[in-house]
ZATOR-852163 format. One record per atom (N, C-alpha, C): residue in one letter; x, y, z. Coordinates in steps of 0.1 Angstrom, whole numbers, padded with zeros to 4 digits, always signed. Layout:
N
AXYZ/...
END
This chain:
252
M-0270-0114-0263/M-0270-0125-0254/M-0268-0120-0240/R-0277-0123-0231/R-0276-0118-0217/R-0264-0125-0210/K-0259-0118-0200/K-0247-0123-0193/K-0251-0133-0183/K-0243-0143-0181/K-0244-0154-0171/K-0234-0151-0160/I-0239-0150-0148/I-0231-0146-0137/I-0232-0155-0125/V-0221-0158-0119/V-0221-0164-0105/V-0214-0154-0096/A-0222-0150-0086/A-0217-0140-0076/A-0216-0146-0063/G-0205-0143-0056/G-0203-0149-0042/G-0204-0138-0032/N-0214-0139-0023/N-0216-0130-0012/N-0210-0135+0001/W-0199-0129+0005/W-0192-0135+0017/W-0200-0131+0030/K-0209-0121+0029/K-0216-0116+0041/K-0205-0112+0052/M-0208-0114+0064/M-0198-0109+0075/M-0190-0121+0079/N-0181-0125+0070/N-0172-0137+0072/N-0158-0134+0067/L-0149-0141+0073/L-0135-0141+0069/L-0127-0129+0074/T-0114-0132+0078/T-0104-0121+0080/T-0099-0117+0067/L-0091-0107+0066/L-0084-0103+0054/L-0075-0114+0048/A-0067-0120+0057/A-0058-0130+0052/A-0066-0142+0047/E-0077-0146+0054/E-0086-0157+0049/E-0092-0153+0035/G-0096-0141+0034/G-0102-0137+0022/G-0093-0137+0010/E-0080-0132+0013/E-0070-0132+0002/E-0067-0147-0002/Q-0066-0156+0007/Q-0064-0170+0004/Q-0075-0176-0004/L-0088-0172-0001/L-0099-0177-0008/L-0099-0172-0022/V-0096-0160-0024/V-0096-0154-0038/V-0085-0161-0046/N-0073-0163-0040/N-0062-0169-0047/N-0065-0183-0051/D-0072-0191-0042/D-0076-0204-0044/D-0086-0205-0056/I-0096-0196-0056/I-0106-0196-0066/I-0099-0193-0080/L-0090-0183-0080/L-0083-0180-0093/L-0074-0191-0097/A-0069-0199-0088/A-0061-0211-0092/A-0068-0223-0096/A-0081-0222-0096/A-0090-0234-0099/A-0091-0238-0114/G-0085-0230-0122/G-0085-0234-0136/G-0099-0231-0143/I-0105-0220-0139/I-0118-0216-0145/I-0116-0208-0157/T-0123-0212-0168/T-0123-0204-0181/T-0137-0199-0183/L-0137-0186-0185/L-0150-0179-0187/L-0151-0174-0201/S-0162-0176-0208/S-0165-0170-0221/S-0169-0156-0220/G-0171-0149-0231/G-0174-0135-0231/G-0187-0131-0224/D-0196-0141-0224/D-0209-0138-0218/D-0211-0143-0204/Q-0199-0147-0198/Q-0199-0152-0184/Q-0191-0143-0175/A-0195-0142-0162/A-0188-0134-0153/A-0188-0140-0139/V-0178-0137-0131/V-0178-0140-0117/V-0177-0127-0110/V-0185-0126-0099/V-0186-0114-0091/V-0183-0118-0077/I-0173-0112-0070/I-0170-0115-0056/I-0174-0103-0047/A-0182-0106-0037/A-0186-0095-0028/A-0181-0097-0014/P-0169-0092-0011/P-0164-0093+0002/P-0169-0082+0011/P-0166-0082+0024/P-0170-0071+0033/P-0163-0058+0029/F-0168-0047+0033/F-0163-0034+0029/F-0147-0033+0030/P-0142-0037+0042/P-0127-0034+0044/P-0118-0041+0034/Y-0123-0051+0027/Y-0115-0059+0018/Y-0117-0056+0003/L-0125-0046+0000/L-0129-0044-0014/L-0116-0040-0022/Q-0108-0031-0017/Q-0096-0027-0025/Q-0086-0039-0027/Q-0085-0047-0017/Q-0075-0058-0018/Q-0081-0069-0028/V-0094-0072-0027/V-0099-0081-0037/V-0099-0076-0051/K-0101-0063-0052/K-0100-0057-0065/K-0086-0058-0071/A-0076-0056-0062/A-0062-0057-0066/A-0058-0071-0071/L-0064-0081-0063/L-0061-0095-0067/L-0068-0100-0080/T-0079-0093-0083/T-0086-0098-0095/T-0085-0089-0107/R-0078-0078-0105/R-0078-0067-0116/R-0074-0072-0129/S-0064-0082-0130/S-0059-0087-0142/S-0067-0099-0148/Q-0077-0103-0141/Q-0085-0114-0144/Q-0097-0110-0153/P-0098-0114-0166/P-0109-0111-0174/P-0122-0117-0169/N-0133-0109-0169/N-0146-0113-0165/N-0147-0117-0150/V-0138-0112-0142/V-0139-0113-0127/V-0141-0099-0121/F-0152-0097-0114/F-0156-0084-0109/F-0158-0084-0094/V-0158-0072-0088/V-0160-0070-0074/V-0172-0063-0071/A-0179-0067-0060/A-0192-0061-0056/A-0191-0057-0041/A-0198-0046-0038/A-0200-0043-0024/A-0214-0050-0020/Q-0215-0052-0007/Q-0227-0059-0002/Q-0239-0050+0001/N-0236-0037+0000/N-0247-0027+0003/N-0241-0013+0000/C-0249-0003+0000/C-0245+0011+0001/C-0255+0019+0007/A-0252+0032+0011/A-0261+0041+0017/A-0272+0046+0008/S-0283+0050+0013/S-0294+0056+0005/S-0292+0071+0004/E-0282+0077+0008/E-0279+0091+0007/E-0265+0093+0000/K-0264+0105-0006/K-0252+0107-0014/K-0240+0109-0005/S-0241+0116+0006/S-0230+0119+0016/S-0236+0126+0028/G-0228+0129+0038/G-0232+0136+0049/G-0230+0130+0062/A-0237+0134+0073/A-0235+0130+0086/A-0243+0117+0089/Y-0237+0106+0083/Y-0243+0093+0084/Y-0233+0083+0089/T-0229+0084+0101/T-0218+0076+0107/T-0220+0061+0104/G-0209+0055+0099/G-0209+0041+0096/G-0214+0037+0083/E-0219+0047+0075/E-0225+0043+0062/E-0214+0045+0051/V-0216+0038+0040/V-0207+0039+0028/V-0215+0043+0016/S-0210+0053+0009/S-0218+0058-0002/S-0214+0051-0015/A-0223+0053-0025/A-0220+0047-0038/A-0208+0054-0044/A-0207+0067-0042/A-0195+0074-0048/A-0182+0069-0042/M-0182+0065-0029/M-0170+0059-0023/M-0167+0046-0029/L-0177+0038-0031/L-0175+0025-0038/L-0169+0026-0052/A-0175+0036-0059/A-0170+0038-0073/A-0155+0042-0072/S-0151+0050-0062/S-0138+0056-0061/S-0127+0045-0059/V-0131+0034-0053/V-0122+0023-0050/V-0123+0012-0061/G-0130+0014-0071/G-0130+0004-0083/G-0141-0007-0082/V-0151-0005-0073/V-0161-0015-0073/V-0169-0015-0086/D-0174-0027-0090/D-0181-0028-0102/D-0197-0030-0100/Y-0200-0038-0090/Y-0214-0041-0087/Y-0217-0037-0072/V-0230-0036-0069/V-0234-0034-0055/V-0247-0042-0053/I-0246-0051-0043/I-0258-0059-0039/I-0268-0050-0032/L-0280-0050-0036/L-0290-0041-0029/L-0303-0050-0026/G-0308-0047-0014/G-0321-0054-0010/G-0320-0068-0007/H-0308-0073-0003/H-0307-0087+0002/H-0317-0089+0013/S-0322-0101+0013/S-0332-0105+0023/S-0328-0102+0037/E-0315-0104+0040/E-0310-0101+0054/E-0310-0086+0057/R-0308-0078+0046/R-0309-0063+0048/R-0323-0059+0050/R-0332-0065+0043/R-0346-0062+0045/R-0351-0066+0059/E-0347-0078+0063/E-0352-0083+0076/E-0346-0077+0088/Y-0333-0077+0088/Y-0325-0072+0100/Y-0324-0057+0101/F-0324-0050+0090/F-0322-0036+0089/F-0334-0028+0084/N-0345-0035+0082/N-0358-0029+0078/N-0357-0021+0066/E-0349-0025+0056/E-0349-0018+0044/E-0362-0019+0036/T-0367-0008+0031/T-0379-0008+0024/T-0377-0007+0009/N-0388-0010+0001/N-0387-0008-0013/N-0384+0006-0017/A-0389+0016-0010/A-0386+0030-0013/A-0372+0033-0011/Q-0366+0029+0000/Q-0352+0031+0002/Q-0343+0025-0009/L-0347+0013-0013/L-0339+0006-0023/L-0340+0013-0036/A-0351+0020-0039/A-0352+0027-0052/A-0342+0039-0051/K-0340+0045-0040/K-0330+0056-0039/K-0316+0050-0040/K-0314+0039-0035/K-0300+0032-0036/K-0298+0029-0051/I-0308+0023-0057/I-0306+0020-0071/I-0302+0032-0079/D-0308+0043-0077/D-0305+0055-0084/D-0291+0060-0082/L-0287+0060-0069/L-0273+0064-0066/L-0263+0055-0071/V-0265+0042-0071/V-0256+0032-0077/V-0254+0035-0092/L-0265+0036-0099/L-0265+0038-0113/L-0258+0052-0116/A-0261+0062-0108/A-0255+0075-0111/A-0240+0075-0110/N-0235+0066-0102/N-0220+0065-0100/N-0214+0054-0109/G-0221+0050-0119/G-0216+0041-0129/G-0214+0026-0125/L-0221+0023-0114/L-0220+0009-0109/L-0233+0001-0113/K-0232-0012-0112/K-0243-0020-0116/K-0250-0026-0103/P-0263-0024-0101/P-0269-0030-0090/P-0273-0045-0092/I-0271-0053-0082/I-0277-0066-0081/I-0289-0065-0072/F-0300-0064-0077/F-0312-0061-0069/F-0319-0074-0065/C-0320-0076-0052/C-0325-0089-0046/C-0340-0087-0044/C-0348-0098-0047/C-0362-0098-0044/C-0366-0112-0040/G-0377-0114-0034/G-0381-0128-0030/G-0390-0128-0018/E-0397-0139-0016/E-0408-0140-0006/E-0404-0149+0006/P-0409-0145+0018/P-0407-0154+0029/P-0417-0165+0029/L-0416-0174+0039/L-0423-0186+0040/L-0438-0184+0040/E-0443-0174+0048/E-0458-0172+0050/E-0464-0168+0036/V-0456-0161+0028/V-0461-0156+0015/V-0462-0168+0006/R-0452-0177+0006/R-0452-0189-0003/R-0463-0198+0001/K-0465-0200+0014/K-0476-0208+0019/K-0490-0203+0014/A-0491-0190+0014/A-0504-0184+0010/A-0505-0183-0005/E-0494-0188-0012/E-0494-0188-0027/E-0496-0174-0033/T-0491-0164-0026/T-0492-0150-0031/T-0478-0145-0035/Q-0468-0154-0037/Q-0455-0150-0040/Q-0454-0141-0053/N-0461-0144-0063/N-0460-0136-0075/N-0464-0121-0072/A-0475-0119-0065/A-0479-0105-0062/A-0468-0098-0053/Y-0463-0106-0044/Y-0453-0100-0035/Y-0440-0096-0042/V-0435-0104-0051/V-0423-0101-0059/V-0426-0090-0069/A-0438-0090-0075/A-0442-0079-0084/A-0442-0066-0077/K-0446-0065-0065/K-0446-0052-0058/K-0432-0048-0055/Q-0423-0057-0052/Q-0409-0053-0050/Q-0403-0047-0062/L-0406-0053-0074/L-0401-0048-0086/L-0407-0035-0089/E-0419-0033-0088/E-0426-0021-0091/E-0421-0009-0083/E-0420-0011-0070/E-0417+0000-0061/E-0402+0003-0061/S-0393-0006-0065/S-0379-0003-0065/S-0373-0001-0078/L-0379-0006-0089/L-0372-0005-0102/L-0380+0002-0113/Y-0393+0003-0112/Y-0401+0007-0123/Y-0401+0022-0126/H-0394+0029-0117/H-0392+0044-0120/H-0380+0045-0130/L-0373+0035-0133/L-0362+0035-0142/L-0367+0035-0157/D-0359+0042-0166/D-0362+0040-0180/D-0355+0027-0185/A-0358+0024-0197/A-0354+0011-0202/A-0339+0010-0203/G-0332+0022-0206/G-0318+0022-0207/G-0311+0019-0193/A-0317+0025-0183/A-0311+0023-0169/A-0313+0008-0165/L-0325+0003-0168/L-0328-0011-0164/L-0318-0021-0170/Q-0313-0018-0181/Q-0303-0027-0187/Q-0290-0029-0179/Q-0288-0019-0170/Q-0276-0020-0161/Q-0279-0028-0148/V-0291-0032-0146/V-0296-0039-0134/V-0295-0054-0136/V-0290-0061-0126/V-0291-0076-0124/V-0301-0078-0113/I-0310-0088-0116/I-0320-0092-0105/I-0316-0105-0099/A-0317-0106-0086/A-0314-0119-0080/A-0327-0123-0072/Y-0332-0135-0075/Y-0344-0140-0068/Y-0340-0148-0057/E-0344-0145-0045/E-0342-0152-0033/E-0355-0158-0027/P-0356-0171-0028/P-0367-0178-0021/P-0364-0179-0006/I-0367-0168+0001/I-0363-0167+0015/I-0367-0179+0023/W-0379-0185+0020/W-0384-0197+0027/W-0376-0209+0025/A-0367-0209+0016/A-0358-0221+0013/A-0344-0219+0017/I-0341-0208+0025/I-0327-0205+0029/I-0326-0208+0044/G-0318-0218+0047/G-0316-0221+0061/G-0328-0226+0069/T-0338-0231+0062/T-0350-0236+0068/T-0352-0251+0068/G-0343-0257+0060/G-0345-0272+0057/G-0354-0275+0046/L-0361-0265+0041/L-0369-0266+0029/L-0361-0264+0017/T-0365-0269+0005/T-0357-0268-0007/T-0366-0263-0018/A-0361-0254-0025/A-0368-0249-0037/A-0363-0258-0049/S-0372-0263-0056/S-0368-0272-0068/S-0364-0263-0080/A-0357-0269-0089/A-0353-0262-0101/A-0365-0256-0108/Q-0376-0264-0108/Q-0389-0259-0114/Q-0395-0247-0107/Q-0394-0247-0094/Q-0399-0235-0087/Q-0391-0223-0090/A-0378-0225-0091/A-0369-0214-0094/A-0372-0209-0108/Q-0373-0218-0117/Q-0376-0214-0131/Q-0390-0207-0132/D-0399-0212-0125/D-0413-0205-0125/D-0412-0191-0121/M-0405-0188-0110/M-0404-0174-0105/M-0395-0166-0115/H-0385-0171-0120/H-0376-0164-0129/H-0384-0160-0141/A-0392-0170-0146/A-0400-0167-0158/A-0411-0156-0155/F-0416-0157-0143/F-0426-0146-0139/F-0419-0133-0139/I-0408-0132-0133/I-0401-0119-0132/I-0398-0114-0146/R-0393-0123-0155/R-0390-0118-0168/R-0403-0114-0176/G-0414-0121-0173/G-0426-0117-0179/G-0431-0103-0174/Q-0429-0100-0161/Q-0432-0087-0155/Q-0424-0076-0162/I-0411-0078-0164/I-0403-0069-0171/I-0407-0067-0185/A-0411-0078-0192/A-0415-0077-0205/A-0428-0068-0206/A-0437-0070-0197/A-0450-0062-0197/A-0447-0047-0195/K-0437-0044-0187/K-0434-0030-0184/K-0425-0024-0195/Y-0414-0031-0199/Y-0404-0025-0207/Y-0403-0031-0221/G-0410-0042-0224/G-0409-0048-0237/G-0401-0061-0237/Q-0403-0069-0247/Q-0397-0082-0248/Q-0382-0081-0249/D-0377-0072-0257/D-0362-0071-0259/D-0355-0068-0245/A-0361-0059-0237/A-0355-0056-0224/A-0355-0068-0215/A-0366-0075-0215/A-0367-0087-0207/A-0358-0098-0211/A-0356-0100-0225/A-0347-0110-0230/A-0333-0107-0226/G-0329-0094-0224/G-0315-0091-0221/G-0312-0090-0206/L-0322-0092-0198/L-0321-0091-0183/L-0315-0103-0177/T-0304-0102-0169/T-0298-0113-0162/T-0306-0114-0149/I-0311-0127-0146/I-0318-0130-0134/I-0310-0141-0127/L-0305-0139-0115/L-0298-0149-0108/L-0307-0156-0097/Y-0303-0168-0094/Y-0310-0176-0083/Y-0302-0174-0071/G-0309-0170-0060/G-0302-0168-0047/G-0307-0177-0036/G-0310-0190-0039/G-0316-0199-0029/G-0307-0210-0025/S-0295-0207-0020/S-0286-0218-0015/S-0282-0227-0026/A-0278-0222-0037/A-0272-0231-0047/A-0259-0237-0042/K-0256-0249-0047/K-0244-0256-0043/K-0239-0265-0054/P-0227-0271-0054/P-0222-0278-0065/P-0232-0289-0069/S-0239-0295-0060/S-0248-0306-0064/S-0260-0303-0071/N-0265-0290-0071/N-0277-0286-0078/N-0275-0275-0088/A-0263-0269-0088/A-0261-0257-0096/A-0263-0260-0111/A-0258-0271-0116/A-0260-0274-0131/A-0275-0275-0134/E-0282-0282-0126/E-0297-0283-0129/E-0304-0269-0129/L-0300-0261-0119/L-0306-0248-0118/L-0303-0239-0130/F-0290-0239-0133/F-0285-0231-0144/F-0290-0235-0158/A-0294-0248-0159/A-0299-0253-0171/A-0313-0248-0174/S-0320-0242-0164/S-0333-0237-0166/S-0333-0225-0175/A-0343-0223-0183/A-0343-0213-0194/A-0341-0199-0189/D-0347-0196-0178/D-0347-0182-0173/D-0337-0180-0161/V-0330-0190-0157/V-0320-0188-0146/V-0306-0186-0152/D-0301-0174-0150/D-0288-0170-0156/D-0276-0170-0147/G-0277-0179-0137/G-0266-0180-0127/G-0271-0179-0113/G-0262-0176-0104/G-0266-0176-0090/G-0259-0166-0082/L-0266-0161-0071/L-0260-0153-0060/L-0258-0163-0049/I-0245-0166-0046/I-0241-0177-0038/I-0237-0172-0024/G-0242-0178-0013/G-0238-0174+0000/G-0227-0183+0006/G-0232-0193+0014/G-0222-0201+0021/G-0212-0208+0012/A-0216-0213+0001/A-0207-0221-0008/A-0197-0212-0014/S-0199-0199-0014/S-0188-0190-0019/S-0176-0188-0010/L-0177-0193+0002/L-0166-0193+0012/L-0157-0205+0011/V-0161-0215+0003/V-0152-0227+0000/V-0148-0227-0014/A-0135-0225-0016/A-0130-0223-0030/A-0134-0234-0039/A-0133-0247-0035/A-0136-0258-0044/A-0151-0257-0047/D-0160-0255-0038/D-0174-0254-0040/D-0178-0243-0050/F-0172-0231-0047/F-0175-0219-0055/F-0170-0221-0070/A-0158-0227-0071/A-0153-0230-0084/A-0162-0240-0092/A-0166-0250-0085/A-0175-0260-0091/A-0188-0254-0096/I-0194-0244-0088/I-0206-0237-0092/I-0203-0229-0104/I-0192-0222-0104/I-0189-0214-0116/I-0188-0222-0128/K-0181-0234-0127/K-0180-0243-0139/K-0193-0248-0143/S-0203-0248-0135/S-0217-0252-0139/S-0224-0243-0148/L-0218-0230-0150/L-0224-0221-0160/L-0222-0227-0174/
END
């Protein structure tokens, strides 16, 4: 049975004190997780160790970094390596988020290198993919996402792929006033799973966790998560409000 995950990406928000309070409030919300369910919290780099300490005793609660460098080590001022993240107890690393691709010009080739480094250090990548508005309008989203998968993931063997979580971001529906329906989310998730099946086989595809990263919130999470191929969510803004994030987790 593939794992169901709700991951909260704090992005560049909150002070340390605010982050500690948020985690404590989430943990106090009375959330019960089954063995196939997990919560992943992705704070900014400076707070990783503190969030890990707060969640260490919580079963099925994990910590993610929001990014890592594409090089192992060296003269890369301001960068953080996968080995560094592993050394402080990080479990997951978000890679290829749409904001990283847009604002920092991350390429599929760079992300392939990051995937390899994350896996080599025993961490699990949450690999983001998804199309912008002009691609959706042109109805070429399937080809666009397929290229992202091919150029960043398809060098992996089937065993390595089992460690990867995919997050689909309909970039056109984030902060634009447009809304992706549950059916649109399901359609793309099913397409992604089909692409993996074609490359790696049905068993690999059936075990792959695919998250929805399109502004899920308490009012639509249950409908989204009820879709056959949607295995949870990568949550942005709603992960900064304890009550909202807890409600989304309970929608699993």
